[in-house]
C-alpha positions as CSV (number, residue, x, y, z in Angstrom):
1,X,-31.9,5.2,-71.6
2,X,-33.6,2.6,-69.4
3,X,-32.4,3.6,-66.0
4,X,-35.8,5.1,-65.1
5,X,-37.8,2.2,-66.6
6,X,-41.2,2.2,-64.7
7,X,-41.4,-1.6,-64.9
8,X,-38.0,-1.9,-63.3
9,X,-39.1,0.4,-60.5
10,X,-42.2,-1.8,-59.9
11,X,-40.0,-4.9,-59.8
12,X,-37.7,-3.3,-57.3
13,X,-40.7,-2.4,-55.1
14,X,-41.9,-5.9,-55.3
15,X,-38.4,-7.3,-54.4
16,X,-38.3,-5.0,-51.3
17,X,-41.8,-6.1,-50.2
18,X,-42.2,-8.4,-47.2
19,X,-44.2,-11.4,-48.5
20,X,-45.0,-12.4,-44.9
21,X,-47.4,-9.4,-44.7
22,X,-49.5,-10.8,-47.6
23,X,-52.3,-13.2,-47.4
24,X,-52.2,-16.4,-49.5
25,X,-54.6,-15.0,-52.1
26,X,-52.4,-11.8,-52.3
27,X,-49.3,-13.9,-52.9
28,X,-51.0,-15.7,-55.7
29,X,-52.3,-12.5,-57.3
30,X,-48.7,-11.1,-57.1
31,X,-47.4,-14.2,-58.9
32,X,-50.1,-14.0,-61.5
33,X,-49.1,-10.4,-62.2
34,X,-45.4,-11.1,-62.4
35,X,-46.0,-14.1,-64.7
36,X,-48.1,-12.0,-67.1
37,X,-45.5,-9.2,-67.0
38,X,-42.7,-11.7,-67.8
39,X,-44.7,-13.1,-70.8
40,X,-45.3,-9.6,-72.1
41,X,-41.6,-8.8,-71.9
42,X,-40.9,-11.9,-74.0
43,X,-43.1,-10.5,-76.8
44,X,-41.3,-7.1,-76.5
45,X,-38.0,-9.0,-76.8
46,X,-39.3,-10.8,-79.9
47,X,-39.9,-7.4,-81.6
48,X,-36.4,-6.2,-80.6
49,X,-34.8,-9.4,-81.9
50,X,-36.7,-9.2,-85.2
51,X,-35.5,-5.6,-85.7
52,X,-31.9,-6.7,-85.1
53,X,-32.4,-9.5,-87.6
54,X,-33.9,-7.1,-90.2
55,X,-31.1,-4.5,-89.8
56,X,-28.4,-7.2,-90.1
57,X,-26.8,-6.0,-86.9
58,X,-25.1,-9.3,-86.2
59,X,-23.2,-9.1,-89.5
60,X,-22.2,-5.5,-88.9
61,X,-20.6,-6.5,-85.6
62,X,-18.9,-9.5,-87.1
63,X,-21.2,-12.3,-85.8
64,X,-22.3,-15.1,-88.1
65,X,-25.9,-14.9,-86.9
66,X,-28.3,-13.1,-84.6
67,X,-28.4,-16.2,-82.4
68,X,-24.6,-16.1,-81.8
69,X,-24.8,-12.4,-81.1
70,X,-27.5,-12.9,-78.5
71,X,-25.6,-15.8,-76.9
72,X,-22.5,-13.7,-76.5
73,X,-24.3,-10.4,-75.5
74,X,-26.8,-11.9,-73.1
75,X,-24.6,-14.8,-71.9
76,X,-27.2,-17.5,-72.7
77,X,-26.7,-20.8,-74.4
78,X,-26.6,-21.1,-78.2
79,X,-29.7,-23.4,-78.2
80,X,-31.7,-20.9,-76.2
81,X,-30.6,-18.0,-78.3
82,X,-31.6,-19.8,-81.5
83,X,-35.0,-20.6,-80.0
84,X,-35.5,-16.9,-79.3
85,X,-34.7,-16.0,-82.8
86,X,-37.1,-18.6,-84.2
87,X,-39.9,-17.3,-81.9
88,X,-39.2,-13.7,-83.0
89,X,-39.5,-14.8,-86.7
90,X,-42.9,-16.3,-85.9
91,X,-44.4,-13.6,-83.7
92,X,-42.9,-10.2,-84.5
93,X,-43.8,-7.9,-87.4
94,X,-41.7,-8.2,-90.5
95,X,-40.4,-5.9,-93.2
96,X,-39.9,-6.5,-96.8
97,X,-36.7,-5.5,-98.7
98,X,-38.4,-2.3,-99.7
99,X,-39.2,-1.5,-96.0
100,X,-42.9,-2.3,-96.1
101,X,-44.3,-3.5,-92.8
102,X,-45.8,-7.0,-92.7
103,X,-47.9,-8.6,-89.9
104,X,-46.5,-11.5,-87.9
105,X,-46.7,-15.0,-89.4
106,X,-48.9,-16.0,-86.4
107,X,-50.7,-12.8,-85.4
108,X,-53.2,-14.4,-83.1
109,X,-50.5,-16.2,-81.1
110,X,-48.4,-13.0,-81.0
111,X,-51.4,-11.1,-79.5
112,X,-51.9,-13.7,-76.9
113,X,-48.2,-13.5,-75.8
114,X,-48.4,-9.7,-75.9
115,X,-51.3,-9.7,-73.4
116,X,-49.6,-12.3,-71.2
117,X,-52.3,-15.0,-71.5
118,X,-49.8,-17.6,-72.9
119,X,-46.1,-18.3,-72.3
120,X,-43.3,-18.4,-74.8
121,X,-43.3,-22.2,-74.6
122,X,-47.0,-22.3,-75.4
123,X,-46.4,-20.0,-78.4
124,X,-43.5,-22.1,-79.7
125,X,-45.5,-25.3,-79.6
126,X,-48.5,-23.8,-81.5
127,X,-46.3,-22.2,-84.1
128,X,-44.2,-25.4,-84.6
129,X,-47.3,-27.5,-84.9
130,X,-48.9,-25.3,-87.6
131,X,-45.6,-24.8,-89.5
132,X,-44.8,-28.5,-89.7
133,X,-48.0,-29.6,-91.4
134,X,-47.1,-30.8,-94.9
135,X,-48.2,-28.7,-97.9
136,X,-50.4,-31.6,-99.1
137,X,-52.3,-31.6,-95.8
138,X,-52.8,-27.8,-96.1
139,X,-54.0,-28.1,-99.6
140,X,-56.3,-31.1,-99.0
141,X,-57.8,-29.9,-95.7
142,X,-57.7,-26.1,-95.6
143,X,-60.8,-25.8,-93.3
144,X,-59.4,-28.1,-90.7
145,X,-55.9,-26.6,-90.9
146,X,-57.3,-23.1,-90.3
147,X,-58.8,-24.3,-87.0
148,X,-55.6,-25.7,-85.6
149,X,-54.0,-22.4,-84.4
150,X,-57.1,-20.9,-82.7
151,X,-58.0,-24.3,-81.2
152,X,-54.5,-24.9,-79.7
153,X,-54.4,-21.2,-78.5
154,X,-57.7,-21.7,-76.7
155,X,-56.4,-24.8,-75.1
156,X,-53.1,-23.1,-74.1
157,X,-55.1,-20.8,-71.8
158,X,-56.1,-23.8,-69.7
159,X,-53.2,-26.3,-70.2
160,X,-49.5,-26.2,-69.3
161,X,-47.0,-26.6,-72.1
162,X,-46.4,-30.3,-71.6
163,X,-50.1,-31.0,-71.8
164,X,-50.5,-28.8,-74.8
165,X,-47.7,-30.6,-76.6
166,X,-49.6,-33.9,-76.1
167,X,-52.7,-32.4,-77.7
168,X,-50.7,-30.9,-80.5
169,X,-49.2,-34.3,-81.3
170,X,-52.7,-35.8,-81.5
171,X,-53.9,-33.0,-83.8
172,X,-51.0,-33.7,-86.1
173,X,-51.6,-37.4,-86.1
174,X,-55.3,-36.8,-87.1
175,X,-54.4,-34.4,-89.9
176,X,-51.3,-36.3,-91.1
177,X,-51.5,-40.0,-90.3
178,X,-49.0,-40.8,-93.0
179,X,-46.4,-38.6,-91.4
180,X,-47.0,-40.3,-88.0
181,X,-46.4,-43.6,-89.7
182,X,-43.3,-42.3,-91.3
183,X,-42.0,-41.2,-87.9
184,X,-42.8,-44.6,-86.5
185,X,-40.8,-46.2,-89.2
186,X,-37.9,-43.8,-88.5
187,X,-38.0,-44.7,-84.8
188,X,-38.1,-48.4,-85.6
189,X,-35.0,-48.0,-87.8
190,X,-33.1,-46.0,-85.2
191,X,-34.0,-48.3,-82.2
192,X,-31.0,-49.6,-80.4
193,X,-29.9,-50.8,-77.0
194,X,-26.3,-51.5,-75.9
195,X,-25.1,-52.9,-72.5
196,X,-21.4,-52.9,-72.1
197,X,-19.6,-54.6,-69.2
198,X,-16.9,-52.4,-67.8
199,X,-13.6,-53.6,-66.4
200,X,-14.7,-53.2,-62.8
201,X,-17.8,-55.4,-63.4
202,X,-20.3,-52.6,-63.6
203,X,-22.1,-51.9,-66.9
204,X,-23.0,-48.9,-69.1
205,X,-26.5,-49.0,-70.7
206,X,-27.4,-46.7,-73.6
207,X,-30.5,-46.9,-75.7
208,X,-32.6,-45.2,-78.3
209,X,-36.2,-46.3,-77.7
210,X,-39.2,-46.2,-80.0
211,X,-42.3,-44.4,-78.8
212,X,-43.9,-47.7,-77.7
213,X,-40.8,-48.8,-75.8
214,X,-40.5,-45.4,-74.1
215,X,-44.1,-45.6,-73.0
216,X,-43.6,-49.0,-71.5
217,X,-40.4,-48.2,-69.6
218,X,-41.6,-44.8,-68.4
219,X,-44.6,-46.6,-66.9
220,X,-42.3,-49.3,-65.3
221,X,-39.8,-46.8,-63.9
222,X,-42.4,-44.3,-62.6
223,X,-44.1,-47.2,-60.8
224,X,-40.9,-48.8,-59.3
225,X,-38.7,-45.7,-58.7
226,X,-40.8,-43.5,-56.4
227,X,-39.1,-42.6,-53.1
228,X,-39.6,-45.0,-50.2
229,X,-39.4,-43.3,-46.8
230,X,-39.3,-45.4,-43.7
231,X,-41.0,-44.9,-40.3
232,X,-38.7,-43.2,-37.9
233,X,-35.7,-43.4,-40.3
234,X,-34.2,-41.0,-42.7
235,X,-35.9,-40.2,-46.0
236,X,-35.0,-41.9,-49.2
237,X,-31.7,-40.2,-50.1
238,X,-31.3,-41.9,-53.5
239,X,-31.1,-39.5,-56.4
240,X,-33.8,-39.8,-59.1
241,X,-31.2,-41.5,-61.4
242,X,-30.3,-44.0,-58.6
243,X,-33.9,-44.8,-58.0
244,X,-34.4,-45.4,-61.8
245,X,-31.3,-47.7,-61.7
246,X,-32.8,-49.7,-58.8
247,X,-36.1,-49.8,-60.6
248,X,-34.4,-51.4,-63.6
249,X,-32.9,-54.0,-61.3
250,X,-36.2,-54.6,-59.6
251,X,-38.0,-55.0,-62.9
252,X,-35.4,-57.5,-64.1
253,X,-35.5,-59.6,-61.0
254,X,-39.3,-59.7,-61.2
255,X,-39.0,-61.0,-64.8
256,X,-36.5,-63.6,-63.8
257,X,-38.8,-64.8,-61.0
258,X,-41.8,-64.9,-63.2
259,X,-40.5,-67.8,-65.3
260,X,-41.8,-66.1,-68.5
261,X,-38.4,-65.8,-70.2
262,X,-37.9,-68.2,-73.1
263,X,-35.4,-71.1,-72.7
264,X,-31.8,-70.4,-73.5
265,X,-29.8,-73.4,-74.8
266,X,-32.6,-75.8,-73.7
267,X,-32.7,-74.6,-70.1
268,X,-34.7,-71.9,-68.4
269,X,-33.1,-68.5,-68.5
270,X,-30.8,-68.4,-65.5
271,X,-28.2,-66.1,-63.9
272,X,-25.1,-68.3,-63.3
273,X,-22.7,-67.1,-60.6
274,X,-19.4,-68.9,-60.1
275,X,-17.5,-68.7,-56.8
276,X,-15.1,-70.8,-54.8
277,X,-15.8,-72.5,-51.5
278,X,-13.3,-70.3,-49.8
279,X,-15.1,-67.2,-51.1
280,X,-18.4,-68.6,-49.9
281,X,-17.0,-69.1,-46.4
282,X,-15.0,-65.9,-46.1
283,X,-17.3,-63.6,-48.0
284,X,-14.2,-62.2,-49.8
285,X,-13.3,-61.9,-53.4
286,X,-15.4,-61.7,-56.6
287,X,-18.0,-64.0,-58.1
288,X,-18.1,-64.3,-61.9
289,X,-21.2,-64.3,-64.1
290,X,-21.7,-66.3,-67.3
291,X,-21.1,-63.2,-69.3
292,X,-17.7,-62.4,-67.8
293,X,-18.9,-59.8,-65.3
294,X,-17.9,-59.7,-61.7
295,X,-19.8,-59.2,-58.4
296,X,-18.6,-59.0,-54.8
297,X,-19.5,-62.1,-52.8
298,X,-22.0,-60.2,-50.6
299,X,-23.7,-58.8,-53.7
300,X,-23.7,-62.2,-55.4
301,X,-25.3,-63.8,-52.3
302,X,-27.9,-61.0,-52.2
303,X,-28.7,-61.6,-55.8
304,X,-28.9,-65.4,-55.2
305,X,-31.5,-64.8,-52.5
306,X,-34.2,-64.4,-55.2
307,X,-34.7,-64.5,-58.9
308,X,-33.8,-67.5,-61.0
309,X,-30.2,-68.0,-59.8
310,X,-27.9,-71.0,-59.8
311,X,-24.7,-70.5,-57.7
312,X,-21.9,-72.9,-58.8
313,X,-19.5,-73.4,-55.9
314,X,-16.0,-74.5,-57.1
315,X,-13.0,-75.9,-55.3
316,X,-9.5,-74.4,-55.7
317,X,-9.0,-76.4,-58.9
318,X,-12.2,-75.2,-60.4
319,X,-14.2,-78.4,-60.0
320,X,-17.9,-78.1,-59.2
321,X,-18.5,-79.1,-55.6
322,X,-22.2,-78.3,-55.7
323,X,-24.6,-76.9,-58.2
324,X,-27.6,-75.6,-56.3
325,X,-31.1,-75.5,-57.8
326,X,-33.6,-72.7,-57.2
327,X,-35.1,-74.4,-54.1
328,X,-33.5,-71.7,-52.2
329,X,-36.3,-69.4,-53.2
330,X,-39.8,-69.8,-51.7
331,X,-42.3,-72.1,-53.5
332,X,-45.5,-70.6,-55.0
333,X,-47.5,-72.0,-52.0
334,X,-45.0,-70.4,-49.6
335,X,-45.4,-67.1,-51.4
336,X,-49.1,-67.3,-51.0
337,X,-48.8,-68.0,-47.3
338,X,-46.4,-65.1,-46.9
339,X,-48.8,-62.8,-48.8
340,X,-51.6,-63.9,-46.5
341,X,-49.5,-63.3,-43.4
342,X,-47.4,-60.1,-44.2
343,X,-49.8,-58.6,-46.9
344,X,-46.9,-56.8,-48.4
345,X,-43.4,-55.5,-47.4
346,X,-43.1,-56.1,-43.7
347,X,-40.7,-53.2,-43.2
348,X,-42.3,-50.5,-41.0
349,X,-44.4,-48.0,-42.9
350,X,-43.7,-49.5,-46.3
351,X,-46.8,-49.8,-48.5
352,X,-45.5,-52.0,-51.3
353,X,-48.0,-54.9,-52.0
354,X,-47.0,-58.6,-52.1
355,X,-46.5,-58.6,-55.9
356,X,-43.8,-56.0,-55.5
357,X,-41.9,-57.9,-52.9
358,X,-39.2,-60.5,-52.6
359,X,-38.8,-63.3,-50.1
360,X,-36.3,-62.4,-47.4
361,X,-34.6,-64.9,-45.1
362,X,-34.7,-63.6,-41.5
363,X,-31.7,-65.8,-40.7
364,X,-29.7,-65.4,-43.9
365,X,-29.7,-68.4,-46.2
366,X,-25.9,-68.1,-46.6
367,X,-25.6,-68.5,-42.8
368,X,-27.6,-71.7,-42.7
369,X,-31.1,-70.2,-42.6
370,X,-33.9,-72.4,-44.0
371,X,-36.4,-71.5,-46.6
372,X,-39.3,-72.1,-44.2
373,X,-42.3,-69.9,-43.5
374,X,-41.0,-69.2,-39.9
375,X,-37.7,-67.9,-41.4
376,X,-39.2,-65.9,-44.3
377,X,-40.8,-62.5,-44.7
378,X,-41.8,-60.3,-47.6
379,X,-39.6,-57.2,-48.3
380,X,-39.7,-54.8,-51.3
381,X,-36.5,-54.6,-53.4
382,X,-35.4,-51.4,-51.7
383,X,-35.7,-52.6,-48.1
384,X,-34.3,-56.0,-49.1
385,X,-31.1,-54.4,-50.4
386,X,-30.8,-51.4,-48.1
387,X,-31.9,-52.5,-44.6
388,X,-28.6,-53.9,-43.5
389,X,-26.6,-50.9,-44.8
390,X,-28.8,-48.7,-42.7
391,X,-28.4,-50.7,-39.5
392,X,-31.8,-52.5,-39.4
393,X,-32.2,-56.2,-38.6
394,X,-35.2,-58.5,-38.5
395,X,-36.4,-61.3,-36.3
396,X,-39.6,-63.3,-35.8
397,X,-41.7,-62.6,-32.7
398,X,-44.8,-64.7,-32.1
399,X,-44.8,-65.8,-35.7
400,X,-44.6,-62.3,-37.2
401,X,-41.6,-60.4,-38.5
402,X,-40.3,-57.5,-36.4
403,X,-37.7,-55.0,-37.6
404,X,-35.1,-53.7,-35.1
405,X,-33.9,-50.1,-35.8
406,X,-30.3,-49.0,-35.2
407,X,-29.5,-47.3,-31.9
408,X,-29.3,-43.9,-33.7
409,X,-33.0,-44.1,-34.4
410,X,-34.2,-45.9,-31.3
411,X,-31.7,-46.4,-28.4
412,X,-34.0,-49.1,-26.9
413,X,-34.0,-51.0,-30.3
414,X,-37.6,-52.0,-29.8
415,X,-39.0,-54.3,-32.5
416,X,-41.4,-52.6,-35.0
417,X,-44.1,-54.2,-37.2
418,X,-45.6,-52.7,-40.3
419,X,-48.9,-51.2,-39.3
420,X,-49.6,-50.1,-42.9
421,X,-50.8,-53.6,-43.8
422,X,-51.7,-54.5,-40.2
423,X,-53.5,-51.7,-38.3
424,X,-52.9,-51.9,-34.5
425,X,-55.6,-54.0,-32.8
426,X,-56.8,-53.8,-29.2
427,X,-56.5,-57.5,-28.7
428,X,-53.6,-59.9,-29.2
429,X,-52.9,-60.9,-32.8
430,X,-53.4,-64.6,-33.5
431,X,-50.3,-66.7,-33.9
432,X,-49.8,-68.2,-37.4
433,X,-48.9,-71.9,-37.4
434,X,-47.6,-73.7,-40.4
435,X,-46.6,-77.3,-40.7
436,X,-42.8,-77.4,-40.6
437,X,-41.5,-77.6,-44.2
438,X,-37.8,-77.3,-45.1
439,X,-36.4,-76.2,-48.4
440,X,-32.6,-76.0,-47.9
441,X,-30.2,-75.5,-50.8
442,X,-30.3,-79.1,-52.1
443,X,-31.1,-81.1,-55.2
444,X,-33.7,-83.2,-53.3
445,X,-37.4,-82.4,-54.0
446,X,-39.2,-80.5,-51.3
447,X,-43.0,-80.6,-50.8
448,X,-45.0,-77.5,-50.6
449,X,-46.1,-76.2,-47.1
450,X,-49.5,-76.8,-45.7
451,X,-52.0,-74.0,-46.0
452,X,-51.5,-71.2,-43.4
453,X,-53.8,-71.6,-40.4
454,X,-54.4,-69.4,-37.4
455,X,-54.6,-70.6,-33.9
456,X,-56.7,-68.6,-31.4
């Protein structure tokens, strides 16, 4: 019946067309036409599905519902099939039991879908918004309710479905504030977060967030999880999920460094890592956290490089040999001096500002490196963790950090500075000089460094 469908012939002609021969505007016009045609076909499908539903075809063929029939026949998911049936019920003409033809429940939206000016997603949002308004709102504010459908339809011609959904929620909140408050109470009742430590020391985080919590963490993760390409190196190959995981770690470490956490048991909130002296010297084995988790020794030392960390080194009998304090981390004055010198992450091409960075020991602290300005630089969380895995090293040259790429990137391994924060100049850069201050891992108090000065 449909072998000579004119629309199919047009589609085949378009598929055989060489897009290289079209101008940019012609390509866009072709896409506009195809999108409008696809939307019109959705409306035609709605009318067919509604007719199937009215005839009871699913039951005749032994299916429990039209959605199950569509899922099996069209090889689509049950959820998508159910959504198509709901849309057909809203937008297609109906028949009474006596066979009398009735107009669609949302005729204006149906007409817009039929002429291709809105998509099926637009139509579904508008219909759901109108249908979910409580009867008391419809009875108390009929004039305003009557404006909802045409207003959202007009906006749908200019907004994408995600933007329209935001507007629809605001409209609902204005018309039914009590319902919004009820949803807020439901969200507050269902809120939950669980962090389980797995046998291998990793963890599984599951959470159901309120709207407020979701807004907070979406902002945090969007800010901290964007890809970070490096100059001359491969692009950021982390998956979006891996970037969000790293963003959670980054956010937690920032909070630990901030000192804003309340005291726990009379002492500031601290991550306690327990390891033996042999493990510290050999870099082998597992360190234990206060909550029973485990970390490899390199990961534990990396974590101890910043945040509020107390490594407890034990002898073979478990006795504490040394309980280091947080003087391994840079003091506030040193952080200010580093911000003035590096102006952000010092890794080439990284644009992370100082507030997003951690202090990185050029000569690793675990290998005897001191917490002095001349042995410190700022590095964002990503480059702090990943540079060694990717073959990069760092050294100080004329008082400034220079990063050495691996041979696969630069066979000469020429040191590179970050010109994002320091545009290249046509005259030699001044050499920063700082009064020597030491802050080794010790219980002894250490004075803050002198202010950073530049010598010409």
